[in-house]
N, C-alpha and C positions, 0 to 999 in steps of 0.2 A: 069953904071946904068942899073938895071934890069927893063924892061918894061913888064907889063902883059896886055894882051888884054882880056878884060872881055866881054863875051857874056851873058848878063843877061837872066835868065830864067823868062818867064812871070808869072810863078807860084811861084816865090820867095816871101818869107814872107816879110812884111814891119815891120821894127823895129824902135824904137826911141832911141836916145842917152839921157842919164840922166846926167846932169851936176849940181853938188852941190858945194857950197862954203865950204871950210874947209876939215876936215877929217872925214870919216865914220869909226867908230871903232866898233868892235864886240868882244864878249867874245869867239866866236867860231873861228876856224881857216879858215873855208871856208864860203863863202857867198852863195854857191849853195843851193837853196831851202829855204833860210832864208827870212822870211817876213820882209820887210823893214819898212812898216808902212801902213797907210790908205791914199789912193790916190784918189783925186777927180778932174775931169776935167769939166769945164763949158766953152765951146768955146775955146778961147785961154788962159783963166785964169786957173791956176793950184793951188791946195792946197795939201801939203804932210804933214801928221802928223806922226812924229817919236817920240815915247815915249811921253814926255810932251813938245815937241817942234813943233811949227807950221811953216812950210815954205810955202811962197807964190812965185809962179813963173809964167812963160809964155811959150808958144810954139814958137819956132824960126825955121824958114825955113833955111836949109843949102844951101849955094851958090852952092856947088857941092855935089852930092850924095856920100855916102860911101857904100862900099860893105863888107860884112862879107864872107870870103872865107874859104874853107876847102881844104887842100892839099891832093891829092891822087896820090901816086906813084905806078906805075905798073912795076915790074921787067921784064926785057927782057933778051935776050941771052947775055952771056959773059960780065957781069958787066955793061951793059947798062941798063938804066931805063927810063921810060917815066913819066913825072910829069904833072898832070893836076890840075887845080883849079876849084872847083865848087862853085857857089854862094849859100850861105845859106840864107842871108837876105840882104835887101837894106835899108839904113838909109837915109831919106830925111829931117828929122827935129829932133830937140832936145828939151827936157824939161829943161829949164834953171831956176835954183833956185840960183840967185846971190845975194840975200839979206840975212841979218842975221836972224836967226830964232827967232820967238816970243814965250814967254812962253804960254803954253796951258794946261788948266785943263778941262777934260771932265766932263760931268754930272755924269758919272759912278763913277769917283773918288770922286766928291763932295758929292754924296749921298750914298756912300758905307757904309754898316753896318759892314764891316770887318776891317775897319781902327782902329788903336789903339786909346785910349782916349787921349785927349790933357791934359797934366799935367802942371799946372801953379804954380809957387812958390809964396808964400805969404810973 
């Protein structure tokens, strides 16, 4: 078993873990830079609106912190190398959305002038 001894940097960023129920699908191949939705936090209560779905969640403290590490290898003489790990971020809590999403229609959708007319059959 490989043991890593981490010396946290006091200037390390604080991140949060996002835990969702189900699968997050996108039409793009990468999630980098993709806007997930509108996020609101009021104390420990969370609301995440993704498309026309409203997810309600809460903030949960992790029992042990997690660290995001970056591996840095420095080549030395004759096939030897030195490997160091630098802390990028510390994660001490997570945003937990473990309930099914509720349907959500915003006022913008309901009052939009751009929507197509409703056709009813007689």
